N, C-alpha and C positions, 0 to 999 in steps of 0.2 A: 622803811627798807630803801637802800640806795639804788639808783638806776643801774641796771646791768645791760650794757649795749649788746651783749652777746645772747641775751634771752630771746627765746622764740615763743614765749607765752602768748596765747591767743592767736597763733598763726597756724595755718594749715599748709602742709608741705607734701608734694608728690615726689616719691623716690622710685625710680625704675631700677630694675636689676637687683631688687631687695631680697632675693632668695638666698644670696650668698655673697661672700667677699666684701668688697668696698660698699656696695649698695646696701647690704644688710647692716653694716656698721653705721652708715649714714642715717638709716632709718632709726636705729637704736639711739644714736647720739642726738638726733633732732628731737625725738620723744623725750630724752633725758633733759633737754633744754626747754621743755614745755610745749613743744609743737604737737598738734594733732597730725598724724602721719597717714597719708594714703600711699600704700606701697604695692608695687606690682612686680610680677615675674611670671615665667612660664610654668614653673613647678608648684602646683598648689600645696603639696605636702611640705615643701621647704618654706613656702610662705607662712604656713601655720607655725613652723618652728620660729620664724622671725617674729610672728605675732606674739608668741609666748615670751619673747625676750624684751618686748617693748614696755617701758614703764608708762604709767598713765592710762587713760581710757579714751575711747572714741576713735581708735585707729581703724583704718579700712583696708583690708587686703583685697587685691584684685588680680586674679589669675588671668593673664592675657599674653598673647604673642604679638609683640609690637611690629613684627614684619607683616602682619596681616591687617589690612584696613579695618576689619571687624574688631580686631584686638584694640587698635587705637580708638575706635569709636566707643568701645566698651569702657575704656579708661576715662575718656573725656566725659562720657555721660554720667559717670559715677564719681568723678573727682571733686565736684562741687567748686566753691570759691577757693582759690589758692593764693597763697602769699609767697610761695616759692616752689621751684621745680629743680630736682637734681637728676640729671641723666647719667645714671651709673651703669646701665646695661651695656654690655659689650663683650666681644670675643677677641682672642688672639690666636694666631696660627703661625707656626714656623714652616715657611715654604720658600725655598730658594727661588730667586727670580727666574731661573731657567725652567722652573716647574709651575709657575703661576698660569692660571687659565681663567676663562670667563666665569666658570662656576665658583671658583675660589674668590674672585673679586666681587661677584654678586653677593656671596654670603657675607663677607667681611663688611663691605660697604652697606649692605642691607641692614645689618644689625648696628654697626658703629656710627653710621652717618644718616642713612635714609630714615630709620626709625625715630631717632631723637628729633630730627628736623621736621618730619611730618607730624609727629605728636605735638611739637611746639606750635606749629602752624595751626593745628586743629584747636588747641587750647586758646590761642590768641583769637581765632575766628569766633569762638564761643564766648570770648571775654571772660574766661575762667581765671586768668591771672590778674590780680587786683593791682591798683596803683600802689607804688612802693614795693612791688614784688621783685623777686630775684630769680633769674634762670642761671643754673650752674651746670656746665658740661664737664664730664670727666674725660680728659684727653690722655696724653702719655708723653713722657720724655722721648719716646720713639719718634715723635714728629720732629724732634730737634737733632737727634743723633743717628737715627736709622740703624738700629742693630742689625747684624747679618741675618738674612732669611726672613726679614719682616717688611719687605717693600710695600706690600698691600696694606698690612696693618698700620705701618707708619704713615702711609699716604692717607689712610682713613682718619687718623687722629689729626693730621695736618689740615685736612678738610674741615674738621670740626672747629679748629682754631680760627680759620678764615671765616667760616660761617658765623661763629659767635661774634666776631668783631663787626661784621656787617649788620647782623641782627640787632646789636646793641644800639646802632645809630637809628634804627627804625622804631624800636619799642620805647625809646626815651620819650617819645611823645605821650606815651601812656604812663610815664614815670616808672618804667620797669627797667631793671638793670640786667646785664648779661655778662658773665665771666666764665673762666675755665680753670680747672685744676689739672696740672700735668704731673702725675705721680711717676716716681721711679719704680724700683722693684719692691713690691709690697707683699707681705706674707699672706697669700690668698690661695684658694684652690686653683685659680687660673695659673698662678706662678708655678705651682706644683706640677700642673699638666705640661707647662713649657719645659720644666726641668726633665720630666719623663720623656719628652719628645727630643731631647738632645741639646737644649740650650745650656751653654757653659755658665751657669748661674754663679758659681763660686768665684769665677774670674771676674764677672761683671760686678758682683756685689763688693768685691775687694776695691773697686774704684771709689766706692762711697765711704768717706771717713766715718760716717755714723752707722754704717752697715745697713742691714735689711730693715725696711719700714713695716709698720703695722697698719691695719685698716683704720684704726683710731686716728692716725696722723693725717690721713686724707679727710676723714669725717670731721675733724676739728676745723679744717680749712673750709669745708662745706658749710658748717655752722656759721663761720665768720662771714662768708659771702651771702648767706641767707639773712643775717641779722643786721641791725642798725649800725653795728661796728664798721660795716663796709659801705655805708649809705652813699659815700662820695666816690665809689669805685665802680667803673663799668669799662668793658672792652679790655680788661686785664687778664693775666693768667699768673698762677702760682706754679713754680716748679718745686715739687716736694720730693726730693730724691736722696736725702742724706749727704748732699754735697757732691754727688757723682758726676753730674754733667759739667760742673765748673772745671774740674780736672780735665775732662775730655776736650772742652773748648780751648783751654790753654795749650 
């Protein structure tokens, strides 16, 4: 059999936010490429649904709230030796700048920034991520274009981008890579909630020549960053948005 640089055979990957949306599909795609997947989320029932969709065997569901130090400790204690981590857990809220407050900022940054960074720190402290491992953060094109009423959300994703690049320079000593994926508008429950909250999605999606994306589009990029196909890549990010932000930049 010829060598497949995208294969995840023999690797163990942790995926957060795996109870729905992008995180769920990342878990499914990683398992499909041969990985043993440790996947976590706050909703135990939805994690069971994800578990039922994973091909292969030996996968480990972990119900945990990553905003809680005990939740992070639970995941770290049960993750085992990892070859990759995908931070897919996150939230988005439409809040005009004039209405932002401390509670809103604490909630968004708590889930989108503090949780993945503190979980990564704990995994590194335990030496759970093996040499040759890959850390993948899920950001957003919001960090580049700042859609209306997303100041705090966009700021949180920009924070992830900066943290990823700094982290990559520190973990290179352990031969670990760190990268980020910045999706555009992807067909997920989160996007449906934003639409219901008043986001003008049709107008925004019209900016993308390839239209609305699917969770598989992001999951495929995550598999690439986890695999040997990207072994010479660190501190980078992919914008996966159907061509939307190029038009905006021009």
